[in-house]
TORPA-4810 file (N, C-alpha, C, O; in nm, 3 decimals):
<nodes>
NODE_1_0.107_-0.120_0.006_0.051_-0.006_0.009_0.077_0.144_0.020_0.016_0.243_-0.020_M
NODE_2_0.172_0.128_0.077_0.300_0.249_0.074_0.364_0.249_-0.063_0.404_0.358_-0.102_N
NODE_3_0.380_0.149_-0.139_0.411_0.178_-0.272_0.347_0.269_-0.363_0.392_0.363_-0.429_L
NODE_4_0.175_0.193_-0.346_0.096_0.280_-0.435_0.071_0.436_-0.383_0.039_0.518_-0.469_L
NODE_5_0.080_0.464_-0.293_0.084_0.617_-0.266_0.199_0.700_-0.241_0.197_0.816_-0.200_R
NODE_6_0.328_0.609_-0.279_0.461_0.714_-0.298_0.451_0.746_-0.452_0.530_0.832_-0.490_A
NODE_7_0.395_0.710_-0.515_0.401_0.731_-0.666_0.268_0.842_-0.694_0.239_0.880_-0.808_G
NODE_8_0.201_0.880_-0.584_0.103_0.978_-0.613_0.122_1.102_-0.571_0.175_1.118_-0.461_R
NODE_9_0.083_1.214_-0.648_0.084_1.325_-0.604_-0.029_1.346_-0.501_-0.133_1.280_-0.509_R
NODE_10_-0.009_1.442_-0.402_-0.143_1.482_-0.328_-0.157_1.649_-0.314_-0.091_1.739_-0.262_R
NODE_11_-0.282_1.637_-0.391_-0.331_1.769_-0.411_-0.402_1.813_-0.297_-0.491_1.746_-0.244_H
NODE_12_-0.353_1.959_-0.245_-0.403_2.032_-0.117_-0.534_2.046_-0.144_-0.575_2.079_-0.255_P
NODE_13_-0.615_2.019_-0.037_-0.763_2.056_-0.033_-0.800_2.181_0.030_-0.716_2.260_0.073_G
NODE_14_-0.945_2.202_0.038_-0.965_2.329_0.071_-0.901_2.339_0.272_-0.884_2.444_0.334_P
NODE_15_-0.892_2.277_0.296_-0.858_2.274_0.452_-0.716_2.274_0.433_-0.672_2.284_0.548_G
NODE_16_-0.637_2.270_0.370_-0.486_2.229_0.364_-0.422_2.376_0.407_-0.498_2.473_0.402_S
NODE_17_-0.311_2.392_0.442_-0.254_2.460_0.506_-0.187_2.572_0.360_-0.152_2.687_0.388_P
NODE_18_-0.180_2.531_0.241_-0.128_2.570_0.131_-0.213_2.564_0.029_-0.195_2.485_-0.063_H
NODE_19_-0.330_2.660_0.036_-0.428_2.653_-0.073_-0.396_2.672_-0.198_-0.306_2.756_-0.204_P
NODE_20_-0.437_2.621_-0.333_-0.411_2.619_-0.431_-0.247_2.579_-0.483_-0.186_2.596_-0.589_G
NODE_21_-0.218_2.528_-0.374_-0.048_2.433_-0.413_0.040_2.565_-0.384_0.158_2.540_-0.356_G
NODE_22_0.005_2.702_-0.385_0.100_2.798_-0.334_0.187_2.814_-0.211_0.133_2.807_-0.100_L
NODE_23_0.335_2.838_-0.222_0.393_2.804_-0.110_0.361_2.954_-0.027_0.318_3.059_-0.073_R
NODE_24_0.397_2.923_0.101_0.390_3.082_0.173_0.251_3.175_0.137_0.223_3.285_0.186_H
NODE_25_0.184_3.108_0.051_0.040_3.213_0.040_0.072_3.319_-0.048_-0.006_3.414_-0.036_G
NODE_26_0.146_3.332_-0.118_0.234_3.471_-0.222_0.181_3.412_-0.339_0.159_3.293_-0.359_R
NODE_27_0.156_3.537_-0.436_0.117_3.527_-0.571_0.210_3.602_-0.657_0.255_3.714_-0.634_S
NODE_28_0.235_3.527_-0.760_0.314_3.629_-0.847_0.237_3.681_-0.970_0.291_3.690_-1.080_D
NODE_29_0.108_3.714_-0.948_0.017_3.774_-1.030_0.059_3.910_-1.018_0.112_3.952_-0.915_R
NODE_30_0.033_3.993_-1.136_0.067_4.101_-1.164_0.195_4.179_-1.128_0.199_4.300_-1.105_G
NODE_31_0.325_4.071_-1.125_0.463_4.102_-1.103_0.493_4.174_-1.231_0.536_4.289_-1.220_Q
NODE_32_0.475_4.114_-1.373_0.533_4.192_-1.480_0.466_4.310_-1.489_0.540_4.403_-1.521_T
NODE_33_0.339_4.341_-1.469_0.284_4.491_-1.506_0.340_4.547_-1.368_0.371_4.665_-1.388_A
NODE_34_0.362_4.518_-1.264_0.404_4.614_-1.167_0.569_4.679_-1.234_0.597_4.799_-1.232_I
NODE_35_0.646_4.588_-1.279_0.794_4.590_-1.352_0.756_4.687_-1.467_0.797_4.802_-1.449_E
NODE_36_0.701_4.671_-1.558_0.647_4.731_-1.668_0.648_4.871_-1.618_0.754_4.933_-1.631_F
NODE_37_0.541_4.933_-1.559_0.513_5.030_-1.472_0.621_5.112_-1.413_0.609_5.234_-1.399_V
NODE_38_0.732_5.044_-1.377_0.843_5.092_-1.290_0.908_5.124_-1.386_0.921_5.246_-1.396_G
NODE_39_0.976_5.039_-1.495_1.059_5.082_-1.566_1.032_5.144_-1.677_1.126_5.166_-1.753_T
NODE_40_0.899_5.188_-1.715_0.833_5.264_-1.810_0.867_5.416_-1.798_0.851_5.467_-1.909_L
NODE_41_0.905_5.503_-1.710_0.971_5.616_-1.735_1.107_5.573_-1.761_1.146_5.658_-1.841_P
NODE_42_1.215_5.483_-1.739_1.326_5.486_-1.780_1.295_5.460_-1.903_1.365_5.540_-1.966_L
NODE_43_1.223_5.387_-1.993_1.222_5.345_-2.125_1.184_5.491_-2.175_1.255_5.528_-2.268_I
NODE_44_1.110_5.560_-2.143_1.060_5.700_-2.231_1.165_5.781_-2.229_1.200_5.838_-2.332_L
NODE_45_1.231_5.798_-2.112_1.328_5.914_-2.118_1.454_5.857_-2.201_1.520_5.945_-2.257_I
NODE_46_1.497_5.731_-2.218_1.577_5.698_-2.325_1.549_5.727_-2.429_1.631_5.788_-2.497_T
NODE_47_1.427_5.693_-2.479_1.375_5.708_-2.631_1.374_5.850_-2.668_1.392_5.884_-2.785_L
NODE_48_1.348_5.955_-2.552_1.340_6.102_-2.586_1.494_6.159_-2.600_1.513_6.255_-2.675_A
NODE_49_1.609_6.097_-2.523_1.711_6.131_-2.539_1.774_6.077_-2.691_1.851_6.144_-2.761_L
NODE_50_1.743_5.997_-2.711_1.788_5.926_-2.851_1.728_6.004_-2.953_1.790_6.027_-3.057_L
NODE_51_1.605_6.050_-2.930_1.544_6.119_-3.043_1.590_6.264_-3.027_1.595_6.331_-3.130_W
NODE_52_1.622_6.315_-2.919_1.713_6.435_-2.930_1.857_6.469_-2.992_1.895_6.568_-3.055_Q
NODE_53_1.927_6.350_-2.950_2.033_6.345_-3.019_2.013_6.323_-3.161_2.109_6.365_-3.227_A
NODE_54_1.904_6.262_-3.241_1.869_6.240_-3.368_1.869_6.376_-3.430_1.918_6.403_-3.540_A
NODE_55_1.797_6.478_-3.329_1.741_6.603_-3.375_1.878_6.701_-3.407_1.896_6.771_-3.507_M
NODE_56_1.961_6.683_-3.296_2.069_6.758_-3.281_2.167_6.736_-3.438_2.214_6.831_-3.499_V
NODE_57_2.181_6.610_-3.475_2.271_6.532_-3.571_2.184_6.601_-3.694_2.243_6.643_-3.794_C
NODE_58_2.047_6.611_-3.682_1.967_6.647_-3.792_1.991_6.791_-3.845_2.012_6.829_-3.960_Y
NODE_59_1.980_6.863_-3.722_1.976_7.013_-3.765_2.130_7.051_-3.795_2.150_7.162_-3.845_T
NODE_60_2.240_6.968_-3.769_2.384_6.993_-3.819_2.420_6.972_-3.991_2.490_7.033_-4.072_Y
NODE_61_2.344_6.870_-3.993_2.313_6.818_-4.152_2.237_6.914_-4.234_2.272_6.956_-4.344_I
NODE_62_2.123_6.947_-4.164_2.065_7.044_-4.239_2.101_7.186_-4.280_2.059_7.245_-4.380_L
NODE_63_2.193_7.237_-4.177_2.267_7.388_-4.181_2.373_7.337_-4.292_2.368_7.401_-4.397_A
NODE_64_2.455_7.246_-4.287_2.520_7.232_-4.399_2.484_7.281_-4.521_2.514_7.376_-4.593_G
NODE_65_2.387_7.159_-4.523_2.338_7.118_-4.691_2.229_7.292_-4.707_2.191_7.323_-4.819_N
NODE_66_2.203_7.360_-4.616_2.175_7.459_-4.634_2.270_7.583_-4.682_2.231_7.654_-4.774_A
NODE_67_2.388_7.607_-4.622_2.505_7.659_-4.682_2.561_7.627_-4.814_2.600_7.712_-4.894_A
NODE_68_2.563_7.525_-4.828_2.587_7.454_-4.980_2.494_7.512_-5.052_2.545_7.590_-5.132_D
NODE_69_2.381_7.507_-5.057_2.278_7.549_-5.153_2.292_7.701_-5.160_2.324_7.753_-5.267_K
NODE_70_2.266_7.786_-5.038_2.297_7.949_-5.008_2.439_7.995_-5.126_2.431_8.079_-5.216_A
NODE_71_2.535_7.928_-5.098_2.681_7.966_-5.168_2.650_7.955_-5.340_2.670_8.040_-5.427_V
NODE_72_2.609_7.856_-5.347_2.562_7.828_-5.492_2.484_7.929_-5.554_2.498_7.963_-5.671_R
NODE_73_2.391_7.983_-5.462_2.296_8.073_-5.533_2.376_8.178_-5.535_2.388_8.230_-5.646_A
NODE_74_2.444_8.233_-5.434_2.508_8.366_-5.433_2.618_8.360_-5.536_2.632_8.458_-5.609_A
NODE_75_2.706_8.247_-5.550_2.813_8.221_-5.655_2.764_8.266_-5.765_2.823_8.367_-5.802_A
NODE_76_2.635_8.215_-5.870_2.587_8.256_-5.965_2.503_8.373_-5.981_2.463_8.414_-6.090_V
NODE_77_2.473_8.434_-5.850_2.382_8.561_-5.866_2.455_8.692_-5.946_2.576_8.708_-5.954_A
NODE_78_2.371_8.763_-5.992_2.424_8.929_-6.080_2.373_9.009_-5.967_2.270_9.076_-5.979_E
NODE_79_2.443_9.005_-5.854_2.418_9.132_-5.731_2.291_9.076_-5.659_2.203_9.012_-5.715_G
NODE_80_2.294_9.101_-5.555_2.175_9.103_-5.459_2.212_8.948_-5.384_2.129_8.862_-5.356_G
NODE_81_2.351_8.940_-5.362_2.376_8.794_-5.310_2.298_8.759_-5.179_2.227_8.659_-5.167_R
NODE_82_2.318_8.844_-5.092_2.222_8.797_-4.967_2.079_8.777_-4.977_2.014_8.704_-4.904_Q
NODE_83_2.036_8.844_-5.069_1.882_8.807_-5.115_1.875_8.685_-5.154_1.788_8.614_-5.102_A
NODE_84_1.972_8.622_-5.265_1.962_8.530_-5.348_2.011_8.404_-5.219_1.944_8.301_-5.211_A
NODE_85_2.127_8.427_-5.128_2.133_8.332_-5.040_2.029_8.287_-4.943_2.016_8.169_-4.912_C
NODE_86_1.952_8.387_-4.896_1.836_8.372_-4.782_1.725_8.319_-4.882_1.642_8.253_-4.818_E
NODE_87_1.697_8.325_-5.010_1.606_8.265_-5.082_1.621_8.124_-5.077_1.532_8.043_-5.053_R
NODE_88_1.761_8.097_-5.106_1.802_7.939_-5.125_1.785_7.864_-4.986_1.737_7.753_-4.960_A
NODE_89_1.835_7.957_-4.909_1.800_7.885_-4.772_1.661_7.876_-4.712_1.646_7.789_-4.626_V
NODE_90_1.536_7.969_-4.752_1.428_7.957_-4.723_1.346_7.836_-4.794_1.251_7.782_-4.738_R
NODE_91_1.398_7.795_-4.942_1.373_7.718_-5.008_1.392_7.555_-4.957_1.318_7.457_-4.957_E
NODE_92_1.539_7.583_-4.911_1.540_7.402_-4.845_1.520_7.406_-4.675_1.548_7.305_-4.612_D
NODE_93_1.486_7.490_-4.626_1.470_7.466_-4.475_1.342_7.530_-4.448_1.322_7.650_-4.469_V
NODE_94_1.258_7.449_-4.401_1.124_7.441_-4.320_1.098_7.568_-4.267_1.201_7.622_-4.226_S
NODE_95_0.986_7.639_-4.253_0.980_7.758_-4.157_0.967_7.724_-4.023_0.943_7.809_-3.938_G
NODE_96_0.980_7.621_-4.000_0.987_7.545_-3.844_1.105_7.588_-3.810_1.107_7.637_-3.697_A
NODE_97_1.224_7.588_-3.875_1.331_7.595_-3.822_1.372_7.760_-3.798_1.303_7.840_-3.861_W
NODE_98_1.459_7.805_-3.727_1.489_7.971_-3.710_1.633_7.965_-3.751_1.731_7.916_-3.695_K
NODE_99_1.616_8.041_-3.887_1.770_8.045_-3.939_1.807_8.181_-3.972_1.726_8.267_-4.007_A
NODE_100_1.948_8.198_-3.959_2.016_8.285_-3.986_2.109_8.301_-4.114_2.202_8.222_-4.102_R
NODE_101_2.117_8.360_-4.210_2.186_8.369_-4.313_2.268_8.470_-4.332_2.225_8.584_-4.314_V
NODE_102_2.429_8.445_-4.381_2.506_8.571_-4.377_2.589_8.524_-4.531_2.646_8.416_-4.547_V
NODE_103_2.580_8.613_-4.614_2.656_8.592_-4.728_2.697_8.755_-4.787_2.639_8.825_-4.869_C
NODE_104_2.834_8.784_-4.700_2.927_8.894_-4.750_2.924_8.908_-4.897_2.915_8.810_-4.971_P
NODE_105_2.930_9.009_-4.931_2.983_9.044_-5.082_3.128_9.040_-5.102_3.213_9.100_-5.036_E
NODE_106_3.147_8.954_-5.209_3.337_8.912_-5.208_3.353_9.045_-5.269_3.266_9.130_-5.288_P
NODE_107_3.499_9.049_-5.300_3.558_9.133_-5.387_3.577_9.074_-5.541_3.566_8.951_-5.548_G
NODE_108_3.601_9.138_-5.657_3.617_9.110_-5.748_3.691_8.977_-5.804_3.811_8.991_-5.825_S
NODE_109_3.634_8.844_-5.831_3.698_8.760_-5.847_3.746_8.619_-5.738_3.797_8.508_-5.749_G
NODE_110_3.697_8.697_-5.644_3.709_8.612_-5.499_3.622_8.514_-5.472_3.530_8.508_-5.553_E
NODE_111_3.618_8.424_-5.374_3.554_8.331_-5.307_3.418_8.384_-5.241_3.411_8.473_-5.156_M
NODE_112_3.302_8.307_-5.302_3.170_8.377_-5.231_3.179_8.277_-5.093_3.228_8.167_-5.120_V
NODE_113_3.146_8.293_-4.976_3.110_8.258_-4.853_2.986_8.284_-4.817_2.939_8.396_-4.839_T
NODE_114_2.893_8.161_-4.741_2.791_8.134_-4.713_2.796_8.064_-4.545_2.867_7.969_-4.511_A
NODE_115_2.709_8.136_-4.464_2.686_8.099_-4.345_2.593_8.078_-4.282_2.547_8.182_-4.235_T
NODE_116_2.513_7.947_-4.245_2.374_7.960_-4.206_2.397_7.910_-4.048_2.495_7.839_-4.023_V
NODE_117_2.322_7.943_-3.963_2.302_7.947_-3.848_2.138_7.909_-3.804_2.051_7.995_-3.809_R
NODE_118_2.111_7.769_-3.761_2.008_7.696_-3.713_2.012_7.663_-3.546_2.099_7.597_-3.489_L
NODE_119_1.910_7.717_-3.493_1.884_7.701_-3.366_1.857_7.558_-3.350_1.792_7.514_-3.445_D
NODE_120_1.886_7.470_-3.259_1.888_7.325_-3.241_1.748_7.348_-3.184_1.731_7.456_-3.128_V
NODE_121_1.637_7.256_-3.190_1.503_7.236_-3.152_1.490_7.156_-3.031_1.582_7.075_-3.020_P
NODE_122_1.400_7.155_-2.931_1.383_7.086_-2.823_1.289_6.975_-2.871_1.174_7.012_-2.894_L
NODE_123_1.320_6.843_-2.890_1.223_6.755_-2.969_1.197_6.749_-3.068_1.223_6.651_-3.138_L
NODE_124_1.125_6.871_-3.113_1.088_6.870_-3.244_1.079_7.027_-3.266_1.049_7.108_-3.178_F
NODE_125_1.110_7.056_-3.407_1.105_7.196_-3.453_1.001_7.282_-3.487_0.921_7.250_-3.575_P
NODE_126_0.993_7.409_-3.417_0.895_7.503_-3.408_0.851_7.536_-3.256_0.810_7.643_-3.212_G
NODE_127_0.868_7.432_-3.200_0.831_7.469_-3.042_0.910_7.549_-2.952_0.890_7.670_-2.937_A
NODE_128_1.018_7.471_-2.880_1.091_7.535_-2.822_1.255_7.527_-2.897_1.285_7.458_-2.994_F
NODE_129_1.319_7.592_-2.841_1.479_7.564_-2.879_1.574_7.568_-2.780_1.572_7.644_-2.683_G
NODE_130_1.656_7.487_-2.806_1.787_7.504_-2.722_1.899_7.626_-2.719_1.935_7.682_-2.822_L
NODE_131_1.934_7.650_-2.624_2.067_7.761_-2.670_2.178_7.722_-2.720_2.292_7.756_-2.688_P
NODE_132_2.139_7.635_-2.814_2.253_7.560_-2.902_2.257_7.612_-3.038_2.154_7.679_-3.048_W
NODE_133_2.305_7.615_-3.122_2.310_7.643_-3.268_2.384_7.550_-3.359_2.478_7.488_-3.308_H
NODE_134_2.359_7.533_-3.470_2.437_7.436_-3.557_2.452_7.520_-3.671_2.364_7.565_-3.745_A
NODE_135_2.588_7.537_-3.674_2.659_7.646_-3.772_2.688_7.551_-3.931_2.762_7.452_-3.933_T
NODE_136_2.618_7.602_-4.047_2.691_7.532_-4.134_2.799_7.642_-4.241_2.723_7.726_-4.289_G
NODE_137_2.899_7.659_-4.275_2.962_7.710_-4.394_2.978_7.657_-4.522_2.971_7.538_-4.553_E
NODE_138_3.004_7.766_-4.605_3.046_7.666_-4.754_3.095_7.775_-4.822_3.060_7.886_-4.782_A
NODE_139_3.176_7.764_-4.924_3.271_7.866_-4.997_3.229_7.793_-5.119_3.200_7.674_-5.131_K
NODE_140_3.231_7.900_-5.218_3.247_7.843_-5.390_3.328_7.960_-5.467_3.355_8.069_-5.418_A
NODE_141_3.356_7.923_-5.573_3.400_8.037_-5.676_3.294_8.147_-5.728_3.179_8.108_-5.750_R
NODE_142_3.326_8.271_-5.747_3.218_8.390_-5.761_3.236_8.353_-5.917_3.335_8.367_-5.988_N
NODE_143_3.144_8.315_-5.939_3.101_8.328_-6.119_3.003_8.369_-6.179_2.955_8.319_-6.280_E
NODE_144_2.946_8.515_-6.090_2.883_8.604_-6.151_2.965_8.719_-6.244_3.088_8.729_-6.237_G
NODE_145_2.894_8.792_-6.322_2.955_8.890_-6.402_3.078_8.947_-6.365_3.179_8.958_-6.434_R
NODE_146_3.055_8.990_-6.224_3.171_9.047_-6.167_3.279_8.999_-6.128_3.366_9.053_-6.059_D
NODE_147_3.274_8.871_-6.183_3.385_8.772_-6.155_3.483_8.816_-6.244_3.598_8.837_-6.206_A
NODE_148_3.444_8.833_-6.373_3.520_8.836_-6.518_3.590_8.973_-6.514_3.659_9.010_-6.609_W
</nodes>
């Protein structure tokens, strides 16, 4: 008889000290939800920091590209280089970005330069800006009539 009982598992009944077969009366139900709620702020902060880093990199890329287009427009302009620079930057950069453009007038046959300064936005352009600026500079040979 003992041999038969040794192989059987005994399931606790309603009066047993461990109801439901749980040890010490504790349950792991909800543990995953509590851990997720506890780590959710860390996950969101990490994502926001990664997004902000991407925005900083994109601002530098955008400033450099805008400076290239501005200097090209100024190099072929027949006078009014500053206006040509600003027009090229406005076409290339969205209005949500705060841009400052400088295209000084060159002497005859000299290099044309353009400097574009963009404010780095906080999380997305148009809302808030950081006290940080991305500057793009470019130079090109003067190809206007006054160069000849």
